[in-house]
Residue frames as a rotation matrix with the C-alpha (Angstrom) as fourth column:
MET 1
0.728 -0.613 -0.307 95.29
0.435 0.759 -0.485 163.88
0.531 0.220 0.819 305.89
TYR 2
0.674 -0.593 0.442 98.17
-0.733 -0.610 0.299 164.28
0.092 -0.526 -0.846 308.30
TRP 3
0.527 -0.599 -0.603 101.50
0.256 0.788 -0.560 162.56
0.810 0.140 0.569 308.62
THR 4
0.783 -0.440 0.440 103.64
-0.591 -0.303 0.748 162.12
-0.195 -0.846 -0.497 311.67
LEU 5
-0.216 -0.946 -0.243 107.07
-0.964 0.246 -0.100 160.58
0.154 0.212 -0.965 311.87
GLU 6
-0.545 0.055 0.836 105.60
-0.410 0.853 -0.323 157.47
-0.731 -0.519 -0.443 313.45
LEU 7
0.519 0.822 0.235 102.95
-0.130 0.348 -0.929 157.04
-0.845 0.451 0.287 310.74
ALA 8
0.689 -0.290 -0.664 105.28
-0.723 -0.221 -0.654 157.74
0.043 0.931 -0.362 307.83
SER 9
-0.364 -0.900 0.239 107.90
-0.910 0.399 0.116 155.34
-0.200 -0.175 -0.964 309.19
LYS 10
0.093 0.483 0.871 105.43
-0.213 0.864 -0.457 152.48
-0.973 -0.143 0.183 308.63
LEU 11
0.960 0.278 0.035 106.01
-0.007 0.150 -0.989 152.96
-0.280 0.949 0.146 304.89
GLU 12
0.317 -0.922 -0.221 109.79
-0.798 -0.385 0.464 153.16
-0.513 0.029 -0.858 305.09
ASP 13
-0.604 -0.585 0.542 110.22
-0.284 0.793 0.539 149.52
-0.745 0.171 -0.645 303.96
ALA 14
0.522 0.851 0.051 107.51
-0.181 0.169 -0.969 149.66
-0.833 0.497 0.242 301.30
PRO 15
0.013 -0.511 0.860 108.43
0.776 0.548 0.314 148.31
-0.631 0.663 0.403 297.84
TRP 16
0.432 0.084 -0.898 109.49
-0.231 -0.952 -0.200 151.61
-0.872 0.294 -0.392 296.24
PRO 17
-0.871 0.487 -0.063 108.69
-0.490 -0.850 0.192 152.75
0.040 0.198 0.979 293.57
ALA 18
-0.734 0.679 0.021 105.00
0.642 0.704 -0.302 152.09
-0.220 -0.209 -0.953 294.15
SER 19
-0.523 0.680 0.513 101.58
0.096 -0.551 0.829 153.30
0.847 0.483 0.223 293.15
LYS 20
-0.405 0.481 0.778 98.91
-0.869 -0.466 -0.164 154.47
0.284 -0.743 0.606 295.57
ASP 21
0.656 0.729 -0.198 97.14
-0.652 0.678 0.338 151.09
0.380 -0.093 0.920 295.39
GLU 22
0.247 -0.655 -0.714 100.38
0.255 0.755 -0.604 149.20
0.935 -0.033 0.353 295.98
LEU 23
-0.731 -0.520 0.442 101.13
-0.231 -0.421 -0.877 151.34
0.643 -0.743 0.188 299.03
ILE 24
0.033 0.829 0.558 97.65
-0.982 -0.076 0.171 150.74
0.184 -0.554 0.812 300.44
ASP 25
0.742 0.197 -0.641 98.07
-0.223 0.974 0.041 147.00
0.633 0.113 0.766 299.87
TYR 26
-0.239 -0.917 -0.319 101.48
0.239 0.263 -0.935 147.07
0.941 -0.299 0.156 301.57
ALA 27
-0.619 0.041 0.784 100.09
-0.656 -0.574 -0.489 149.03
0.431 -0.818 0.382 304.54
MET 28
0.470 0.865 0.176 97.28
-0.850 0.390 0.353 146.51
0.237 -0.315 0.919 304.97
ARG 29
0.647 -0.262 -0.716 99.59
0.080 0.957 -0.278 143.48
0.758 0.123 0.640 304.71
SER 30
-0.422 -0.899 -0.117 102.10
0.290 -0.012 -0.957 144.97
0.859 -0.438 0.266 307.14
CYS 31
0.213 0.644 -0.735 99.38
0.922 0.116 0.368 145.78
0.322 -0.756 -0.569 309.70
ALA 32
-0.820 -0.447 0.358 100.07
0.359 -0.888 -0.287 149.51
0.446 -0.106 0.889 309.60
PRO 33
-0.665 0.593 -0.454 97.80
0.322 -0.321 -0.890 151.69
-0.674 -0.739 0.023 311.75
LEU 34
0.154 0.861 0.485 94.46
0.918 0.057 -0.391 152.63
-0.365 0.506 -0.782 310.24
GLU 35
0.578 0.040 -0.815 95.59
0.016 -0.999 -0.037 156.26
-0.816 0.008 -0.578 310.00
VAL 36
-0.543 -0.827 -0.146 98.29
-0.223 -0.026 0.975 155.28
-0.810 0.561 -0.170 307.48
ILE 37
-0.619 0.388 0.683 95.75
0.742 0.575 0.345 153.53
-0.259 0.720 -0.644 305.25
GLU 38
0.490 0.843 -0.223 93.32
0.736 -0.537 -0.412 156.46
-0.467 0.038 -0.883 305.53
ASN 39
0.196 -0.506 -0.840 96.08
-0.244 -0.855 0.458 158.94
-0.950 0.115 -0.291 304.61
LEU 40
-0.820 -0.525 0.229 97.00
0.047 0.336 0.941 156.89
-0.571 0.782 -0.250 301.57
GLN 41
-0.260 0.813 0.521 93.36
0.938 0.340 -0.062 156.63
-0.228 0.473 -0.851 300.49
GLU 42
0.581 0.506 -0.637 93.00
0.439 -0.854 -0.279 160.42
-0.685 -0.117 -0.719 300.71
MET 43
-0.496 -0.805 -0.327 95.87
0.061 -0.408 0.911 161.04
-0.866 0.431 0.252 298.30
GLU 44
0.383 0.765 -0.518 94.46
-0.387 -0.376 -0.842 162.53
-0.839 0.523 0.151 295.10
ALA 45
-0.140 -0.536 -0.833 96.98
-0.969 -0.098 0.226 161.43
-0.203 0.838 -0.506 292.48
GLU 46
0.643 0.393 0.658 95.61
-0.221 0.917 -0.332 158.30
-0.733 0.068 0.676 290.82
GLY 47
0.937 -0.243 0.251 98.06
0.343 0.503 -0.794 156.33
0.067 0.830 0.554 288.69
GLU 48
0.579 -0.771 0.264 101.09
-0.671 -0.635 -0.382 158.26
0.463 0.044 -0.885 289.92
ILE 49
0.562 -0.508 -0.653 104.18
0.539 0.824 -0.178 156.31
0.628 -0.252 0.737 290.86
TYR 50
0.882 -0.266 0.388 105.92
-0.462 -0.645 0.608 157.36
0.089 -0.716 -0.692 294.08
GLU 51
0.305 -0.873 -0.380 109.68
-0.178 0.339 -0.924 156.87
0.935 0.350 -0.052 294.22
SER 52
-0.668 -0.534 -0.518 110.05
0.444 0.272 -0.854 157.21
0.597 -0.800 0.056 298.01
ILE 53
0.026 0.670 -0.742 108.32
0.997 -0.072 -0.030 158.34
-0.074 -0.739 -0.670 301.18
GLU 54
-0.637 -0.330 -0.696 109.57
0.349 -0.929 0.121 161.87
-0.687 -0.166 0.707 300.44
ASP 55
-0.901 0.381 0.206 107.20
0.108 -0.264 0.959 161.99
0.419 0.886 0.197 297.44
ILE 56
0.023 0.945 -0.327 104.29
0.701 0.218 0.679 161.48
0.713 -0.245 -0.657 299.85
TRP 57
0.904 0.174 -0.391 105.58
0.418 -0.552 0.722 163.52
-0.090 -0.816 -0.572 302.80
PRO 58
0.529 -0.730 0.433 108.34
0.217 -0.377 -0.901 165.94
0.820 0.570 -0.041 301.73
ASP 59
0.368 -0.369 0.854 109.23
-0.799 -0.596 0.086 166.72
0.477 -0.713 -0.514 305.36
TYR 60
0.987 -0.018 -0.162 110.17
0.086 0.903 0.422 163.12
0.138 -0.430 0.892 306.14
PRO 61
0.553 -0.828 0.089 113.59
-0.737 -0.437 0.516 163.28
-0.389 -0.351 -0.852 307.84
SER 62
0.703 -0.440 -0.559 116.51
-0.178 0.652 -0.737 161.54
0.688 0.618 0.380 306.20
LYS 63
0.565 -0.565 -0.601 119.55
0.807 0.532 0.257 160.05
0.175 -0.630 0.756 307.91
GLU 64
-0.401 -0.768 0.500 121.38
0.643 -0.624 -0.444 163.31
0.653 0.143 0.744 307.33
ASP 65
0.224 0.588 0.777 118.79
-0.195 -0.754 0.627 165.08
0.955 -0.292 -0.054 309.51
PHE 66
0.993 0.043 -0.106 120.03
0.089 0.300 0.950 163.22
0.072 -0.953 0.294 312.56
PHE 67
0.428 -0.885 0.184 123.43
-0.786 -0.465 -0.407 164.10
0.446 0.030 -0.895 313.93
PHE 68
0.741 -0.165 0.651 124.52
-0.293 0.793 0.534 160.53
-0.605 -0.586 0.539 314.56
ASN 69
0.139 -0.789 -0.599 127.97
-0.985 -0.047 -0.167 159.60
0.104 0.613 -0.783 313.38
GLU 70
0.949 0.314 -0.015 127.89
-0.313 0.949 0.046 155.86
0.029 -0.039 0.999 312.60
GLU 71
0.426 -0.862 -0.275 131.67
-0.010 0.300 -0.954 155.77
0.905 0.409 0.120 312.09
GLU 72
-0.138 -0.472 0.871 132.26
-0.859 -0.381 -0.343 156.46
0.494 -0.795 -0.353 315.77
TYR 73
0.261 0.360 0.896 130.79
-0.834 0.551 0.022 153.12
-0.486 -0.753 0.444 316.79
């Protein structure tokens, strides 16, 4: 299992909180790349509820990680 920014971003709009099965269903319905679905299927925690993408990939960058000041525009 591996995550990249591009793959993880496909789950950004998922219906959080969600279970593993709900995330797989969302990925299939949203036509996410096969790698996203495979990564979700490889997750071991059955029945666990994930609150956000950070629960799946802790290194997922947040808005604070980018130095973009929205107030300037």
